MARFIVO-696404 format. One record per residue (C-alpha): x, y, z. Coordinates in steps of 0.2 Angstrom, whole numbers, plus 5000, padded with zeros to 4 digits. Layout:
BEGIN
+------+------+------+
!    x !    y !    z !
+------+------+------+
!    X !    Y !    Z !
...
+------+------+------+
//
This chain:
BEGIN
+------+------+------+
!    x !    y !    z !
+------+------+------+
! 5225 ! 4788 ! 4899 !
! 5221 ! 4790 ! 4917 !
! 5212 ! 4806 ! 4922 !
! 5219 ! 4817 ! 4936 !
! 5209 ! 4816 ! 4952 !
! 5199 ! 4832 ! 4955 !
! 5198 ! 4841 ! 4972 !
! 5182 ! 4839 ! 4982 !
! 5178 ! 4857 ! 4977 !
! 5180 ! 4854 ! 4958 !
! 5171 ! 4837 ! 4960 !
! 5156 ! 4846 ! 4968 !
! 5156 ! 4859 ! 4954 !
! 5158 ! 4846 ! 4940 !
! 5144 ! 4835 ! 4947 !
! 5133 ! 4851 ! 4948 !
! 5138 ! 4856 ! 4930 !
! 5132 ! 4838 ! 4924 !
! 5115 ! 4841 ! 4932 !
! 5114 ! 4859 ! 4928 !
! 5112 ! 4856 ! 4909 !
! 5095 ! 4849 ! 4914 !
! 5090 ! 4865 ! 4923 !
! 5097 ! 4876 ! 4909 !
! 5086 ! 4866 ! 4896 !
! 5071 ! 4869 ! 4907 !
! 5072 ! 4886 ! 4914 !
! 5080 ! 4896 ! 4900 !
! 5065 ! 4892 ! 4890 !
! 5052 ! 4899 ! 4902 !
! 5052 ! 4918 ! 4896 !
! 5050 ! 4912 ! 4878 !
! 5035 ! 4899 ! 4880 !
! 5022 ! 4911 ! 4873 !
! 5033 ! 4916 ! 4858 !
! 5037 ! 4898 ! 4855 !
! 5019 ! 4893 ! 4856 !
! 5015 ! 4906 ! 4843 !
! 5029 ! 4899 ! 4832 !
! 5023 ! 4881 ! 4833 !
! 5004 ! 4885 ! 4832 !
! 4998 ! 4881 ! 4850 !
! 4980 ! 4885 ! 4852 !
! 4979 ! 4886 ! 4871 !
! 4990 ! 4895 ! 4883 !
! 4991 ! 4879 ! 4895 !
! 4997 ! 4869 ! 4880 !
! 5014 ! 4878 ! 4882 !
! 5016 ! 4870 ! 4899 !
! 5019 ! 4854 ! 4889 !
! 5036 ! 4861 ! 4883 !
! 5041 ! 4860 ! 4901 !
! 5033 ! 4845 ! 4908 !
! 5037 ! 4833 ! 4893 !
! 5056 ! 4835 ! 4896 !
! 5053 ! 4827 ! 4912 !
! 5045 ! 4812 ! 4904 !
! 5062 ! 4809 ! 4895 !
! 5071 ! 4812 ! 4911 !
! 5061 ! 4797 ! 4918 !
! 5063 ! 4785 ! 4904 !
! 5081 ! 4787 ! 4900 !
! 5088 ! 4781 ! 4916 !
! 5081 ! 4764 ! 4914 !
! 5094 ! 4762 ! 4899 !
! 5108 ! 4773 ! 4905 !
! 5108 ! 4767 ! 4923 !
! 5111 ! 4748 ! 4920 !
! 5122 ! 4753 ! 4905 !
! 5133 ! 4763 ! 4917 !
! 5134 ! 4748 ! 4929 !
! 5140 ! 4737 ! 4914 !
! 5152 ! 4748 ! 4904 !
! 5156 ! 4762 ! 4916 !
! 5150 ! 4779 ! 4920 !
! 5159 ! 4790 ! 4908 !
! 5155 ! 4782 ! 4891 !
! 5136 ! 4783 ! 4896 !
! 5138 ! 4802 ! 4899 !
! 5145 ! 4805 ! 4882 !
! 5131 ! 4795 ! 4874 !
! 5118 ! 4806 ! 4883 !
! 5126 ! 4822 ! 4878 !
! 5126 ! 4816 ! 4859 !
! 5107 ! 4812 ! 4860 !
! 5104 ! 4829 ! 4869 !
! 5113 ! 4839 ! 4855 !
! 5103 ! 4830 ! 4841 !
! 5087 ! 4833 ! 4849 !
! 5091 ! 4851 ! 4852 !
! 5092 ! 4853 ! 4833 !
! 5075 ! 4844 ! 4832 !
! 5068 ! 4858 ! 4843 !
! 5076 ! 4872 ! 4833 !
! 5068 ! 4866 ! 4817 !
! 5051 ! 4861 ! 4825 !
! 5036 ! 4869 ! 4817 !
! 5022 ! 4860 ! 4826 !
! 5018 ! 4856 ! 4844 !
! 5020 ! 4837 ! 4841 !
! 5037 ! 4839 ! 4834 !
! 5043 ! 4851 ! 4848 !
! 5036 ! 4839 ! 4861 !
! 5046 ! 4824 ! 4853 !
! 5061 ! 4835 ! 4853 !
! 5059 ! 4839 ! 4871 !
! 5056 ! 4821 ! 4877 !
! 5072 ! 4816 ! 4867 !
! 5081 ! 4831 ! 4876 !
! 5075 ! 4824 ! 4893 !
! 5081 ! 4806 ! 4888 !
! 5098 ! 4813 ! 4883 !
! 5100 ! 4823 ! 4899 !
! 5095 ! 4809 ! 4910 !
! 5112 ! 4802 ! 4907 !
! 5123 ! 4815 ! 4915 !
! 5109 ! 4818 ! 4928 !
! 5108 ! 4800 ! 4933 !
! 5126 ! 4796 ! 4932 !
! 5131 ! 4811 ! 4942 !
! 5121 ! 4803 ! 4957 !
! 5129 ! 4786 ! 4954 !
! 5146 ! 4794 ! 4954 !
! 5142 ! 4803 ! 4970 !
! 5136 ! 4786 ! 4978 !
! 5151 ! 4777 ! 4971 !
! 5162 ! 4789 ! 4982 !
! 5151 ! 4793 ! 4997 !
! 5137 ! 4786 ! 5008 !
! 5125 ! 4790 ! 5022 !
! 5124 ! 4808 ! 5029 !
! 5140 ! 4812 ! 5020 !
! 5132 ! 4808 ! 5003 !
! 5118 ! 4819 ! 5008 !
! 5130 ! 4833 ! 5012 !
! 5139 ! 4832 ! 4996 !
! 5122 ! 4831 ! 4987 !
! 5117 ! 4847 ! 4996 !
! 5133 ! 4856 ! 4990 !
! 5131 ! 4850 ! 4973 !
! 5113 ! 4856 ! 4972 !
! 5118 ! 4873 ! 4979 !
! 5130 ! 4875 ! 4964 !
! 5117 ! 4867 ! 4953 !
! 5104 ! 4880 ! 4958 !
! 5114 ! 4895 ! 4952 !
! 5108 ! 4889 ! 4935 !
! 5089 ! 4892 ! 4939 !
! 5094 ! 4909 ! 4946 !
! 5102 ! 4915 ! 4930 !
! 5094 ! 4904 ! 4916 !
! 5077 ! 4914 ! 4914 !
! 5087 ! 4930 ! 4913 !
! 5099 ! 4922 ! 4900 !
! 5085 ! 4916 ! 4890 !
! 5076 ! 4933 ! 4890 !
! 5093 ! 4941 ! 4884 !
! 5095 ! 4928 ! 4870 !
! 5077 ! 4931 ! 4865 !
! 5080 ! 4950 ! 4864 !
! 5097 ! 4949 ! 4855 !
! 5092 ! 4934 ! 4843 !
! 5077 ! 4923 ! 4844 !
! 5070 ! 4908 ! 4853 !
! 5080 ! 4896 ! 4843 !
! 5096 ! 4905 ! 4850 !
! 5091 ! 4898 ! 4867 !
! 5094 ! 4880 ! 4860 !
! 5110 ! 4885 ! 4852 !
! 5117 ! 4891 ! 4869 !
! 5112 ! 4875 ! 4877 !
! 5121 ! 4865 ! 4864 !
! 5137 ! 4875 ! 4867 !
! 5136 ! 4874 ! 4886 !
! 5133 ! 4855 ! 4885 !
! 5149 ! 4853 ! 4874 !
! 5159 ! 4863 ! 4887 !
! 5153 ! 4853 ! 4901 !
! 5157 ! 4836 ! 4892 !
! 5174 ! 4842 ! 4888 !
! 5177 ! 4847 ! 4907 !
! 5170 ! 4830 ! 4912 !
! 5182 ! 4820 ! 4900 !
! 5197 ! 4830 ! 4905 !
! 5195 ! 4830 ! 4924 !
! 5184 ! 4815 ! 4931 !
! 5191 ! 4798 ! 4933 !
! 5180 ! 4782 ! 4931 !
! 5172 ! 4778 ! 4948 !
! 5166 ! 4761 ! 4943 !
! 5179 ! 4748 ! 4947 !
! 5181 ! 4732 ! 4936 !
! 5175 ! 4720 ! 4950 !
! 5159 ! 4730 ! 4952 !
! 5154 ! 4729 ! 4933 !
! 5139 ! 4719 ! 4929 !
! 5136 ! 4712 ! 4911 !
! 5122 ! 4723 ! 4903 !
! 5106 ! 4713 ! 4899 !
! 5087 ! 4715 ! 4900 !
! 5087 ! 4704 ! 4915 !
! 5099 ! 4717 ! 4923 !
! 5085 ! 4730 ! 4922 !
! 5071 ! 4718 ! 4927 !
! 5081 ! 4711 ! 4942 !
! 5086 ! 4728 ! 4947 !
! 5068 ! 4733 ! 4947 !
! 5064 ! 4719 ! 4958 !
! 5077 ! 4722 ! 4970 !
! 5073 ! 4741 ! 4971 !
! 5054 ! 4736 ! 4973 !
! 5059 ! 4725 ! 4988 !
! 5067 ! 4739 ! 4997 !
! 5052 ! 4746 ! 5006 !
! 5062 ! 4761 ! 5013 !
! 5069 ! 4765 ! 4995 !
! 5051 ! 4764 ! 4988 !
! 5044 ! 4775 ! 5002 !
! 5056 ! 4789 ! 5000 !
! 5054 ! 4787 ! 4981 !
! 5035 ! 4789 ! 4982 !
! 5037 ! 4805 ! 4993 !
! 5050 ! 4812 ! 4981 !
! 5038 ! 4809 ! 4966 !
! 5024 ! 4819 ! 4976 !
! 5036 ! 4833 ! 4980 !
! 5043 ! 4834 ! 4963 !
! 5026 ! 4833 ! 4955 !
! 5019 ! 4847 ! 4965 !
! 5034 ! 4858 ! 4962 !
! 5034 ! 4854 ! 4944 !
! 5017 ! 4862 ! 4943 !
! 5025 ! 4879 ! 4949 !
! 5039 ! 4877 ! 4936 !
! 5027 ! 4874 ! 4921 !
! 5015 ! 4887 ! 4926 !
! 5026 ! 4901 ! 4933 !
! 5027 ! 4910 ! 4917 !
! 5008 ! 4910 ! 4916 !
! 5006 ! 4916 ! 4934 !
! 5018 ! 4930 ! 4934 !
! 5017 ! 4936 ! 4916 !
! 4998 ! 4933 ! 4913 !
! 4990 ! 4934 ! 4930 !
! 5000 ! 4948 ! 4937 !
! 5007 ! 4956 ! 4921 !
! 5025 ! 4955 ! 4927 !
! 5033 ! 4951 ! 4910 !
! 5049 ! 4961 ! 4913 !
! 5051 ! 4956 ! 4931 !
! 5048 ! 4938 ! 4929 !
! 5066 ! 4932 ! 4927 !
! 5071 ! 4941 ! 4943 !
! 5056 ! 4934 ! 4953 !
! 5060 ! 4917 ! 4947 !
! 5078 ! 4920 ! 4953 !
! 5073 ! 4926 ! 4970 !
! 5062 ! 4911 ! 4973 !
! 5077 ! 4900 ! 4967 !
! 5087 ! 4908 ! 4980 !
! 5075 ! 4903 ! 4994 !
! 5078 ! 4885 ! 4989 !
! 5096 ! 4887 ! 4987 !
! 5097 ! 4895 ! 5005 !
! 5089 ! 4879 ! 5012 !
! 5100 ! 4867 ! 5003 !
! 5115 ! 4877 ! 5008 !
! 5110 ! 4876 ! 5026 !
! 5105 ! 4857 ! 5024 !
! 5124 ! 4854 ! 5020 !
! 5127 ! 4858 ! 5038 !
! 5111 ! 4853 ! 5047 !
! 5111 ! 4835 ! 5040 !
! 5126 ! 4830 ! 5049 !
! 5119 ! 4838 ! 5065 !
! 5101 ! 4832 ! 5065 !
! 5101 ! 4818 ! 5051 !
! 5091 ! 4817 ! 5035 !
! 5076 ! 4809 ! 5042 !
! 5072 ! 4823 ! 5055 !
! 5075 ! 4836 ! 5042 !
! 5063 ! 4827 ! 5030 !
! 5050 ! 4826 ! 5043 !
! 5050 ! 4844 ! 5048 !
! 5051 ! 4850 ! 5030 !
! 5036 ! 4840 ! 5024 !
! 5025 ! 4846 ! 5039 !
! 5031 ! 4864 ! 5035 !
! 5027 ! 4861 ! 5016 !
! 5009 ! 4855 ! 5020 !
! 5006 ! 4868 ! 5034 !
! 5010 ! 4883 ! 5022 !
! 5000 ! 4877 ! 5008 !
! 4985 ! 4874 ! 5019 !
! 4986 ! 4891 ! 5027 !
! 4986 ! 4899 ! 5009 !
! 4970 ! 4889 ! 5005 !
! 4961 ! 4894 ! 5021 !
! 4965 ! 4912 ! 5018 !
! 4962 ! 4914 ! 5000 !
! 4949 ! 4900 ! 4995 !
! 4936 ! 4907 ! 4983 !
! 4945 ! 4924 ! 4981 !
! 4956 ! 4933 ! 4968 !
! 4975 ! 4932 ! 4969 !
! 4982 ! 4941 ! 4984 !
! 4995 ! 4955 ! 4981 !
! 5011 ! 4949 ! 4973 !
! 5021 ! 4951 ! 4989 !
! 5009 ! 4940 ! 4999 !
! 5011 ! 4927 ! 4985 !
! 5030 ! 4928 ! 4985 !
! 5030 ! 4926 ! 5004 !
! 5020 ! 4910 ! 5003 !
! 5030 ! 4903 ! 4988 !
! 5046 ! 4907 ! 4997 !
! 5041 ! 4898 ! 5013 !
! 5036 ! 4883 ! 5002 !
! 5052 ! 4882 ! 4992 !
! 5062 ! 4884 ! 5008 !
! 5054 ! 4868 ! 5014 !
! 5057 ! 4860 ! 4997 !
! 5076 ! 4864 ! 4998 !
! 5077 ! 4852 ! 5013 !
! 5068 ! 4839 ! 5004 !
! 5076 ! 4836 ! 4986 !
! 5094 ! 4830 ! 4991 !
! 5089 ! 4821 ! 5007 !
! 5074 ! 4811 ! 4999 !
! 5086 ! 4805 ! 4985 !
! 5100 ! 4801 ! 4997 !
! 5088 ! 4791 ! 5008 !
! 5081 ! 4782 ! 4994 !
! 5098 ! 4777 ! 4988 !
! 5105 ! 4772 ! 5004 !
! 5101 ! 4754 ! 5003 !
! 5106 ! 4753 ! 4985 !
! 5124 ! 4756 ! 4985 !
! 5129 ! 4739 ! 4978 !
! 5118 ! 4743 ! 4962 !
! 5120 ! 4762 ! 4962 !
! 5117 ! 4764 ! 4943 !
! 5101 ! 4754 ! 4941 !
! 5096 ! 4760 ! 4959 !
! 5097 ! 4778 ! 4953 !
! 5088 ! 4774 ! 4937 !
! 5074 ! 4765 ! 4944 !
! 5070 ! 4777 ! 4959 !
! 5072 ! 4792 ! 4947 !
! 5060 ! 4783 ! 4934 !
! 5047 ! 4780 ! 4947 !
! 5048 ! 4797 ! 4955 !
! 5047 ! 4805 ! 4938 !
! 5033 ! 4794 ! 4931 !
! 5023 ! 4800 ! 4946 !
! 5028 ! 4818 ! 4945 !
! 5023 ! 4821 ! 4926 !
! 5005 ! 4816 ! 4927 !
! 5003 ! 4824 ! 4944 !
! 5010 ! 4841 ! 4937 !
! 5000 ! 4839 ! 4920 !
! 4984 ! 4836 ! 4929 !
! 4985 ! 4850 ! 4942 !
! 4992 ! 4862 ! 4929 !
! 4976 ! 4861 ! 4919 !
! 4967 ! 4870 ! 4933 !
! 4979 ! 4885 ! 4935 !
! 4969 ! 4898 ! 4925 !
! 4964 ! 4914 ! 4933 !
! 4972 ! 4912 ! 4950 !
! 4986 ! 4902 ! 4958 !
! 4975 ! 4894 ! 4971 !
! 4974 ! 4877 ! 4962 !
! 4993 ! 4877 ! 4963 !
! 4992 ! 4877 ! 4982 !
! 4978 ! 4865 ! 4983 !
! 4990 ! 4853 ! 4973 !
! 5004 ! 4857 ! 4986 !
! 4992 ! 4852 ! 5000 !
! 4986 ! 4836 ! 4993 !
! 5003 ! 4830 ! 4988 !
! 5012 ! 4835 ! 5004 !
! 4998 ! 4827 ! 5015 !
! 5000 ! 4810 ! 5005 !
! 5019 ! 4812 ! 5008 !
! 5016 ! 4814 ! 5026 !
! 5006 ! 4798 ! 5027 !
! 5019 ! 4788 ! 5018 !
! 5032 ! 4795 ! 5030 !
! 5022 ! 4790 ! 5045 !
! 5020 ! 4772 ! 5038 !
! 5039 ! 4771 ! 5036 !
! 5042 ! 4777 ! 5054 !
! 5029 ! 4764 ! 5060 !
! 5038 ! 4750 ! 5051 !
+------+------+------+
//
């Protein structure tokens, strides 16, 4: 049965929904990290960060399977398979009684969700390229960012009305609704002539081809550094705002406000990218990202946390720059890989995530009494990213 073609507006909303289940699985859990930590017996507060960072490990591993598989059997069956894995792993998390079991469930959740996340990018690349792909990615990400704005508040509400397990049940229901919408409204975008027989050599050859693309690798490395530094904030935000500043009730609203800063930049990027181009926007944003973090270090090195308003101002500036980086870096990395969009999306996503997880885990261990280590991590990662960008421009 052929599927009806969706409008561009519905297409953007549907691709955003596929990616948004990832954000929901991460951000809705933030208000409950300390409660879950008590339930599963974590001994240190920083161990709760693993419930956030480990899902990214699965998000990095899964595409290596799902990307090539989607180039072989089509985009849609792979998305269904990913949702099935996600639902099974969500029940593992619900019944977890130890940190080890919870981490295993979160990694499996990431593996399952890597399918709709990766395939959404492949579908967009099937239909668009160049700056127009970046424009569509920007609008998709704007809709996608509605979830981080409301997810912590939703998690807090479920926590108050039910318990922390209820957050996982809500995720299961939403993933089923998104899967149904995808089945009813999205046609298959991989044509028969572009299908490649699935094999181990498909993965290895895809890896080799991506690794040979110096431009793709350069922007993938930059993406890994940016995502890694941002992931430190994501995993430690509950600790910073609730523990360091004592803003337990205000946390969902603070998180939403900072997500709006990213969303504003991504919305503007949808228009700016056609006028100025992806490369110029990436260059300016990386410099701004580095300069803001360096200024914070100079002003507050060796001192206690500044007032919450000062901290939020610096975070807002940082994340405004980040908003111009996420979609553009991914689009630049994918630009030379249109003929292998599935495996290309998988390999670039894998490399970026395998960089981001250890970066965030290592820097996050230093976030204790102040937020200064977070900005030091921002500065180090962005300075290396700028050097890579200069290398790419020189070449």
